[in-house]
C-alpha positions in Angstrom: 5.2 -23.2 9.4 2.1 -21.1 9.1 2.1 -17.5 8.0 -0.9 -15.2 7.8 -1.8 -12.1 6.2 -4.4 -10.1 8.2 -6.2 -7.0 6.4 -7.2 -4.1 7.9 -10.9 -5.1 7.2 -10.3 -8.1 9.2 -10.1 -10.9 6.5 -7.2 -13.2 7.2 -5.4 -15.5 4.8 -3.5 -18.4 5.9 -0.3 -19.6 3.9 2.9 -21.1 4.5 6.2 -19.0 5.5 9.1 -18.6 3.3 11.9 -15.8 2.8 12.9 -13.9 6.2 11.5 -14.8 9.5 9.9 -11.2 10.1 6.4 -9.7 10.8 5.7 -6.4 9.3 2.7 -4.1 8.7 2.8 -2.5 5.0 0.3 -1.3 2.4 -0.9 -4.5 0.1 -0.9 -4.1 -3.4 -1.1 -6.4 -6.5 1.3 -6.9 -9.6 0.5 -8.6 -12.7 4.1 -9.0 -13.9 4.5 -12.7 -15.2 8.3 -12.4 -14.7 11.1 -9.7 -13.8 10.6 -10.4 -10.0 14.0 -9.6 -9.2 13.6 -6.4 -10.7 10.6 -6.0 -8.8 12.1 -7.1 -5.6 14.9 -4.2 -5.9 12.4 -1.4 -7.0 12.6 1.2 -4.5 9.4 2.4 -5.5 7.7 -0.5 -3.6 9.3 0.9 -0.1 6.6 0.4 2.5 4.5 -2.0 0.5 3.6 -6.1 0.4 3.2 -7.2 -3.0 0.9 -9.9 -4.1 1.7 -11.5 -7.2 -1.2 -12.7 -9.5 1.0 -15.1 -11.8 0.8 -18.4 -9.9 4.4 -19.6 -9.9 7.4 -17.2 -9.2 11.1 -18.0 -9.1 11.2 -20.6 -11.8 14.4 -18.8 -13.4 16.3 -18.2 -10.3 17.8 -15.1 -8.8 20.6 -13.0 -10.7 22.3 -10.0 -9.1 23.0 -8.4 -12.5 19.2 -7.8 -12.9 18.8 -5.8 -9.7 17.4 -2.3 -10.1 19.0 -1.2 -6.8 21.2 -2.0 -3.8 18.1 -2.2 -1.6 15.3 -4.1 -0.9 11.8 -3.0 -2.9 8.8 -4.5 -1.0 8.8 -5.0 2.6 6.8 -8.6 1.9 6.5 -10.8 -0.8 3.3 -13.0 -1.5 2.9 -15.8 -4.0 0.5 -18.9 -5.0 3.9 -21.0 -5.4 7.7 -20.7 -5.6 9.9 -22.9 -7.5 12.4 -24.6 -5.4 14.6 -25.8 -8.2 14.9 -23.0 -10.9 16.3 -23.9 -14.4 18.3 -21.0 -16.1 22.0 -20.7 -17.1 22.2 -17.4 -15.2 20.6 -18.2 -12.1 22.6 -17.8 -9.0 20.0 -19.1 -6.3 16.5 -19.5 -5.5 14.3 -16.8 -4.6 13.6 -18.2 -0.8 17.2 -17.9 -0.3 17.3 -14.4 -1.6 14.4 -13.3 0.4 16.1 -14.7 3.6 19.3 -12.8 2.9 17.3 -9.7 2.0 15.0 -9.9 5.0 11.8 -9.8 3.3 9.5 -12.2 4.5 7.2 -14.2 2.2 4.0 -16.2 2.1 3.1 -18.8 -0.2 0.3 -21.6 -0.9 -2.6 -19.0 -0.6 -5.1 -18.0 -3.3 -3.6 -14.9 -4.7 -6.5 -14.5 -7.2 -9.0 -14.3 -4.3 -6.7 -11.8 -2.4 -6.4 -9.9 -5.9 -9.9 -10.0 -5.9 -10.5 -8.4 -2.6 -8.1 -5.6 -3.8 -10.0 -4.7 -7.1 -13.3 -4.6 -5.3 -12.4 -2.8 -2.2 -9.1 -0.8 -3.0 -5.5 -1.0 -1.6 -5.5 -1.6 2.1 -3.1 -2.3 4.8 -2.0 -5.8 6.3 0.1 -7.7 8.7 2.3 -10.4 7.8 2.5 -12.6 10.9 2.9 -15.9 12.5 0.0 -15.0 14.8 -3.0 -13.2 13.6 -4.4 -13.0 17.2 -1.5 -10.7 18.2 -2.2 -8.1 15.6 -3.0 -4.5 16.8 -5.8 -3.4 14.4 -5.8 0.1 15.1 -2.3 0.2 14.2 -2.8 -1.8 11.2 -5.4 0.7 10.1 -3.6 3.6 10.9 -0.3 2.6 8.7 0.8 5.0 6.2 3.8 4.9 4.1 5.7 8.1 5.0 9.2 9.4 4.6 9.7 7.1 1.5 12.2 9.2 -0.9 14.3 10.1 2.1 15.0 6.4 2.9 15.3 5.3 -0.7 17.1 8.1 -2.6 20.7 8.6 -3.1 22.7 9.8 0.2 25.6 11.3 -2.0 26.5 12.4 -5.4 27.6 9.9 -7.6 29.3 10.1 -11.2 28.4 7.5 -13.7 30.6 7.7 -17.1 29.3 6.6 -20.9 31.7 5.6 -23.5 31.5 8.6 -25.7 30.2 11.4 -23.0 28.5 13.8 -25.4 26.1 15.0 -22.9 26.1 15.9 -18.9 23.0 14.8 -17.3 21.7 15.5 -13.9 19.7 12.7 -12.3 17.8 13.6 -9.4 17.3 10.4 -7.4 14.3 9.8 -5.7 14.5 5.8 -5.7 16.2 5.5 -9.0 16.2 2.1 -11.0 19.4 1.2 -12.4 18.0 0.7 -15.9 16.8 4.1 -16.0 20.8 4.9 -15.7 21.6 2.4 -18.1 19.3 3.6 -20.9 21.0 6.9 -20.5 24.5 5.7 -20.6 23.8 3.9 -23.6 22.8 7.1 -25.4 26.3 8.8 -24.4 25.2 10.6 -21.4 27.6 11.0 -18.5 25.4 11.1 -15.2 25.6 13.0 -12.2 23.3 11.2 -9.7 22.3 13.6 -6.9 20.1 13.1 -3.8 16.5 14.4 -4.1 17.7 16.9 -1.2 20.0 18.8 -3.4 18.8 22.4 -4.3 17.9 23.8 -7.5 21.0 26.1 -7.2 23.4 23.3 -6.8 22.0 21.2 -9.8 22.1 24.4 -12.0 25.9 25.1 -10.8 26.7 21.7 -12.5 25.7 23.3 -15.9 23.8 20.3 -17.0 22.6 19.8 -20.6 19.6 18.0 -19.3 17.7 17.1 -15.9 16.0 13.5 -15.4 13.9 13.4 -12.3 13.7 9.6 -11.3 11.0 7.2 -10.1 10.4 6.6 -6.6 7.9 5.6 -3.6 5.3 7.2 -1.7 2.8 9.9 -1.8 3.6 12.6 -4.1 2.5 15.2 -2.0 4.8 14.3 0.7 7.6 16.1 -1.2 6.8 19.8 -0.8 10.6 21.0 -0.6 11.5 18.8 -3.8 8.6 20.4 -5.6 9.7 23.9 -4.7 13.2 23.2 -6.4 11.7 21.8 -9.1 10.0 25.0 -10.0 13.3 26.7 -10.0 14.5 24.1 -12.4 11.8 24.2 -14.7 12.2 28.3 -15.2 16.0 27.4 -16.1 15.2 26.5 -19.6 17.5 23.3 -19.1 15.5 20.3 -20.8 13.9 18.1 -18.6 12.6 14.5 -18.3 10.5 13.2 -15.3 9.6 9.6 -14.6 6.9 8.2 -12.7 6.9 9.9 -9.3 9.1 12.6 -11.3 6.1 12.9 -13.4 4.1 13.6 -10.6 6.4 16.0 -9.0 6.7 17.9 -12.1 3.0 18.3 -12.2 2.7 19.7 -8.8 5.4 22.0 -9.6 2.9 23.6 -12.1 0.2 23.4 -9.6 -1.7 20.6 -11.1 -3.1 17.9 -8.6 -2.5 14.4 -7.6 -4.7 11.6 -6.1 -4.6 8.2 -5.0 -5.7 5.5 -7.2 -8.2 2.6 -5.9 -5.6 -0.2 -6.2 -2.7 1.3 -8.7 -0.9 0.3 -11.6 1.7 -2.8 -10.8 3.0 -4.7 -13.6 4.5 -5.1 -17.0 1.3 -5.0 -19.1 -0.3 -1.7 -19.1 -1.6 -0.1 -22.2 -1.0 3.4 -22.7 -2.3 5.6 -25.9 0.2 8.2 -27.3 -1.9 11.3 -28.6 1.1 12.3 -31.1 0.9 9.1 -33.3 -2.6 7.5 -31.9 -0.4 3.9 -31.2 -1.1 2.2 -27.9 2.1 0.8 -26.5 2.3 -1.8 -23.7 4.0 -0.2 -20.7 5.7 -1.3 -17.2 4.3 0.6 -14.2 4.6 0.7 -10.3 2.5 3.7 -9.0 -0.4 4.2 -6.5 -0.8 7.9 -7.5 -1.7 9.7 -10.6 -2.2 13.0 -12.0 -5.6 14.3 -12.1 -6.3 14.9 -15.9 -8.8 18.0 -15.1 -6.4 19.5 -13.1 -3.7 20.1 -16.3 -3.9 23.6 -17.4 -4.6 23.7 -21.2 -2.2 26.9 -21.3 0.6 25.2 -19.6 0.7 21.6 -20.6 -1.2 18.9 -22.7 -1.6 15.3 -21.9 0.6 13.0 -24.1 -0.2 9.7 -22.9 -3.5 7.9 -21.4 -4.1 4.5 -19.9 -6.4 2.8 -22.0 -7.7 0.6 -19.4 -9.0 3.3 -16.6 -8.4 6.6 -18.7 -5.7 7.9 -15.9 -2.9 10.1 -16.9 0.2 9.0 -18.2 2.1 11.8 -19.8 2.4 15.3 -20.0 4.1 17.8 -22.7 4.7 21.3 -21.2 4.2 24.1 -23.5 7.0 26.7 -24.6 9.5 24.7 -22.6 11.6 21.8 -23.2 10.0 19.7 -20.3 8.0 16.3 -20.7 7.3 13.5 -18.2 5.6 9.9 -18.3 4.2 8.0 -15.7 5.4 4.6 -16.8 8.8 3.0 -17.0 10.3 3.8 -20.5 13.4 1.8 -19.6 11.5 -1.2 -19.9 12.9 -3.3 -16.9 10.9 -5.6 -16.8 8.4 -5.4 -19.8 8.0 -4.0 -23.3 10.5 -1.8 -25.1 7.9 -0.2 -26.8 8.5 3.3 -25.2 12.3 3.3 -25.3 12.0 6.2 -28.1 11.3 8.8 -25.3 15.1 8.3 -24.1 15.9 9.4 -27.7 13.3 12.6 -27.5 14.9 13.7 -24.3 18.6 13.7 -26.1 16.9 15.5 -29.0 15.7 18.1 -26.7 19.6 18.4 -25.4 20.9 18.5 -29.3 18.1 21.2 -29.4 16.4 19.2 -32.1 
């Protein structure tokens, strides 16, 4: 069965349908990841978006539940050049088509994904409709679409406790769309976790007497989260060590009156080079974001830029002066992607130790 991708600029791509029988309007982004499609399909930061994969074949090693980043869907639609009908992997529990059907995610295959990606690179992120009938698409509605209310949809709905083997540290994790592997990296470092919804107040978090606070990744425009930003201002003043990741990085910046902006086509994939000013090394990182902190807005008496994207010069990390607070734009837990920057979790633990 034919399935079409209709862009807000009027371009139409015809492909074949797989996955769920469903029509959606979403923000279209491209991902450069060669693997980790299970993690991608369960990453809450993709809420409200459709993904086109630049790598031509997806699904070759099957689907396995243990690799999921959350218990919810990530993207609203999935677009590939080709999907593998007979995956080969001893861990495989099924194929990607079956997974998409069960998850309610419509897929499109058999299109020129490189051509579609070039459209996005030249024109920037744009909205798309995934449909069986391109003539039925309301173009005004398509152009007006915007990802809103994303954090409210993806964050935890109640407080959850996760215990580590040795339990040396009590860490509050503010869940804005938390990836499981971030929690796992903390648990591996003897952190007992209290995962709280993004709507929980600073007073409630501080009443838990945490040794440290992590602000997680999440979807959408950081500027839509004014209430959370106000609570972060209180938490920053508490002196408790804090570590922000992805959206958490952006919200910490807004809490210090820095600015964020929407990128032309964002960073989505597991191969983004970032330079660490502290040692001059370039690390390969996994990322998924459409917004970034404006480097010129970082006040030099308040903070310093710690990481920069080698490709386009965008901000990738901030360290705050005279307070135990730092943040990064990328995914340091390396799921999926390089394990180059796992040392940042150790840095957070050292902060809690008082090193």
